[in-house]
C-alpha positions as CSV (number, residue, x, y, z in Angstrom):
1,M,-19.8,-143.9,65.4
2,V,-17.2,-141.2,65.5
3,R,-16.7,-141.3,61.8
4,A,-20.4,-141.6,61.3
5,V,-20.8,-138.5,63.1
6,I,-18.1,-136.6,60.8
7,H,-19.6,-138.0,57.6
8,R,-22.8,-136.6,58.7
9,A,-21.3,-133.2,59.1
10,V,-19.4,-133.4,55.7
11,E,-23.1,-133.7,54.3
12,L,-24.1,-130.2,55.7
13,V,-21.4,-128.6,54.0
14,D,-23.0,-126.2,51.5
15,R,-19.8,-126.1,49.1
16,A,-18.0,-128.1,47.0
17,H,-15.0,-130.4,49.1
18,S,-12.8,-133.2,48.4
19,L,-10.3,-135.1,50.5
20,L,-6.8,-136.1,50.4
21,A,-6.3,-139.4,52.2
22,L,-3.0,-141.1,52.5
23,V,-2.2,-144.5,54.4
24,A,1.1,-144.1,55.7
25,F,3.4,-146.5,57.6
26,P,6.8,-145.4,59.4
27,E,8.8,-147.1,56.4
28,G,6.7,-144.9,53.7
29,V,3.2,-144.3,52.2
30,A,1.0,-147.6,51.2
31,G,-1.8,-145.4,49.4
32,I,-2.6,-142.2,48.5
33,Y,-6.2,-141.1,47.8
34,C,-7.8,-137.9,46.5
35,G,-11.3,-137.2,45.3
36,P,-15.0,-136.5,46.7
37,T,-14.9,-136.6,50.4
38,L,-16.9,-139.7,51.7
39,E,-15.9,-141.8,48.7
40,T,-12.2,-141.1,49.4
41,W,-12.2,-141.9,52.8
42,A,-13.9,-145.2,52.4
43,A,-11.4,-146.0,49.6
44,A,-8.6,-145.3,52.4
45,A,-10.3,-147.3,54.9
46,K,-10.7,-150.3,52.8
47,L,-6.8,-150.3,52.5
48,S,-5.8,-149.4,56.1
49,A,-8.0,-152.4,57.2
50,Q,-5.8,-154.5,55.1
51,R,-2.7,-152.8,56.0
52,H,-3.2,-151.5,59.7
53,I,-4.8,-154.2,61.2
54,V,-2.8,-157.5,62.5
55,W,-5.2,-160.7,62.6
56,V,-4.2,-163.3,65.2
57,E,-5.5,-166.8,65.7
58,K,-5.6,-166.9,69.4
59,P,-6.2,-164.5,72.7
60,Y,-2.9,-164.3,74.5
61,Q,-2.9,-164.5,78.3
62,R,-0.2,-161.8,79.1
63,V,0.8,-158.6,76.1
64,L,3.8,-156.7,76.8
65,S,2.9,-153.3,74.8
66,V,6.5,-151.6,74.0
67,M,5.7,-148.0,73.5
68,P,8.2,-145.9,71.2
69,P,9.5,-142.7,72.5
70,I,7.1,-140.7,70.6
71,Y,4.6,-141.3,73.2
72,R,5.7,-138.8,76.1
73,D,2.7,-139.6,78.7
74,L,0.4,-142.0,79.4
75,W,-2.5,-139.9,77.9
76,T,-0.9,-140.7,74.3
77,G,0.6,-144.1,75.6
78,A,-2.9,-145.1,75.9
79,K,-2.7,-146.8,72.3
80,G,-0.6,-149.5,73.6
81,M,-3.6,-150.7,75.5
82,Y,-6.9,-150.0,73.4
83,K,-5.1,-151.4,70.2
84,L,-4.1,-154.7,71.7
85,E,-7.0,-155.6,74.1
86,P,-9.4,-157.0,71.5
87,V,-6.3,-160.1,71.6
88,V,-6.1,-160.2,75.4
89,A,-7.8,-163.3,76.9
90,D,-10.3,-162.4,79.5
91,D,-8.7,-162.0,82.8
92,G,-5.5,-161.4,81.1
93,E,-3.1,-158.5,81.2
94,V,-1.7,-155.7,79.1
95,V,1.6,-154.4,80.5
96,I,2.4,-151.0,78.9
97,Y,6.4,-151.0,78.6
98,A,7.6,-147.6,79.0
99,P,10.3,-146.8,81.0
100,H,10.5,-143.2,79.3
101,I,7.1,-142.3,80.6
102,T,6.9,-140.3,83.8
103,E,3.8,-138.5,83.4
104,V,0.1,-139.6,83.1
105,S,-1.0,-136.5,81.2
106,F,1.3,-133.0,80.9
107,V,-2.4,-131.4,80.1
108,H,-5.1,-133.6,82.0
109,G,-3.4,-135.2,84.9
110,K,-4.7,-133.4,87.7
111,L,-8.4,-134.6,86.5
112,I,-7.1,-138.0,85.6
113,D,-5.7,-138.0,89.3
114,E,-9.3,-137.4,90.6
115,I,-11.4,-140.1,88.6
116,G,-8.5,-142.6,88.1
117,Y,-8.9,-145.1,85.5
118,H,-12.5,-147.3,85.3
119,C,-14.7,-149.0,82.8
120,R,-17.4,-147.3,81.1
121,D,-20.4,-148.5,83.5
122,Y,-18.3,-147.2,86.9
123,F,-18.9,-143.5,85.1
124,T,-22.3,-144.1,83.9
125,Q,-23.8,-145.8,87.0
126,Q,-22.5,-142.9,89.0
127,W,-23.4,-140.1,86.7
128,D,-24.0,-137.7,89.5
129,R,-20.5,-137.9,90.8
130,F,-18.8,-138.0,87.4
131,G,-21.0,-135.8,85.1
132,Q,-19.5,-132.8,85.7
133,Y,-16.1,-134.2,84.1
134,P,-15.1,-133.5,80.3
135,G,-16.4,-136.1,78.2
136,G,-12.8,-136.7,76.5
137,I,-11.3,-137.3,80.1
138,L,-13.9,-140.0,80.9
139,A,-13.5,-141.3,77.6
140,H,-9.8,-141.5,78.0
141,S,-10.2,-143.5,81.5
142,T,-12.3,-145.9,80.1
143,H,-10.1,-146.5,76.6
144,L,-7.3,-147.5,78.9
145,K,-9.0,-149.8,81.4
146,G,-10.9,-151.3,78.9
147,K,-14.5,-153.2,78.9
148,G,-15.8,-154.2,82.4
149,A,-19.0,-154.0,84.6
150,Y,-19.9,-152.1,87.7
151,D,-22.4,-153.0,90.3
152,P,-23.9,-150.0,91.9
153,V,-25.3,-152.0,94.7
154,S,-22.0,-153.7,96.0
155,G,-19.7,-151.0,94.6
156,L,-17.7,-153.6,92.8
157,E,-15.9,-153.0,89.4
158,S,-15.1,-156.0,87.7
159,P,-12.6,-155.4,84.5
160,R,-12.3,-158.0,81.6
161,I,-8.7,-157.5,81.8
162,H,-5.8,-156.2,83.8
163,V,-3.7,-152.9,83.2
164,T,-0.2,-152.6,84.5
165,L,2.2,-150.0,83.9
166,A,6.0,-150.8,83.6
167,T,6.7,-147.2,83.2
168,G,8.6,-144.4,85.1
169,I,5.4,-143.5,86.9
170,P,5.8,-144.6,90.6
171,E,3.9,-147.5,92.0
172,E,2.0,-145.5,94.5
173,H,0.6,-143.1,91.8
174,C,-0.4,-146.4,89.4
175,R,-2.5,-148.1,92.6
176,R,-4.0,-144.4,93.2
177,I,-5.3,-144.3,89.7
178,N,-6.4,-147.8,89.7
179,L,-3.9,-149.4,87.6
180,G,-1.1,-152.2,88.1
181,Y,2.2,-151.8,88.5
182,L,5.3,-153.4,87.3
183,D,8.9,-152.5,88.2
184,P,10.4,-151.7,84.4
185,A,13.7,-153.0,85.4
186,T,12.1,-156.5,85.9
187,V,10.8,-156.6,82.4
188,D,12.8,-158.5,79.9
189,P,11.1,-158.8,76.4
190,E,13.2,-161.6,75.1
191,E,12.2,-163.8,78.2
192,W,8.6,-162.6,77.2
193,K,8.8,-164.4,73.8
194,S,9.7,-167.7,75.3
195,H,6.1,-168.0,76.6
196,S,3.5,-169.3,74.0
197,D,0.6,-167.7,75.7
198,W,2.1,-164.3,75.8
199,L,2.7,-161.3,73.0
200,V,5.3,-158.8,72.6
201,V,4.3,-156.1,70.5
202,P,7.4,-153.7,69.7
203,R,6.3,-150.1,68.4
204,A,2.8,-150.7,70.2
205,G,0.3,-148.1,69.3
206,E,0.8,-148.2,65.6
207,M,-1.4,-151.1,64.7
208,L,-4.6,-152.6,65.9
209,Y,-4.7,-156.2,66.6
210,R,-7.8,-158.3,66.2
211,L,-8.8,-161.8,66.5
212,I,-9.6,-164.0,63.4
């Protein structure tokens, strides 16, 4: 949907325009495309779909999302959740492993502390309470929390999966913003690899994982 909005905006530009698009990896560049904006984007996206998506055959009960140092706070480190959520089994867990992360957000931390992390329906079913918050803040919250449901009658929220932080953010802070906590000192990625229904993803956030 976001890309559709961008494409519609491009169509409103009343002068000639073109696009230079790169399909890149830490190891180098897989493709370079240049030409008319929409056609060039489509060609680059086609290659990206082949090179930037990891297809797996089964969902995993637990996923250890190992975040590299380029992600300095949870605001950017949220990629370690939403790029892996599609391969997590129902009632499974994503553990964001990043001992170096000590802040929820350097810029938006105060607002996130106010609203916490929740599924989309938690906000839309209580719009009188949350409608004044910036949409980008609410979207970030739902991206990290993932899919779920909220019953306004009982006040119960039912996330599809569990999100746990094994970071430098204190346990009390994690609980306050509606996330789980795991002491990062207790996490051994090599031990995780010994479980057939657990997945360890090094340099998480760079690739999208999907079920075949």
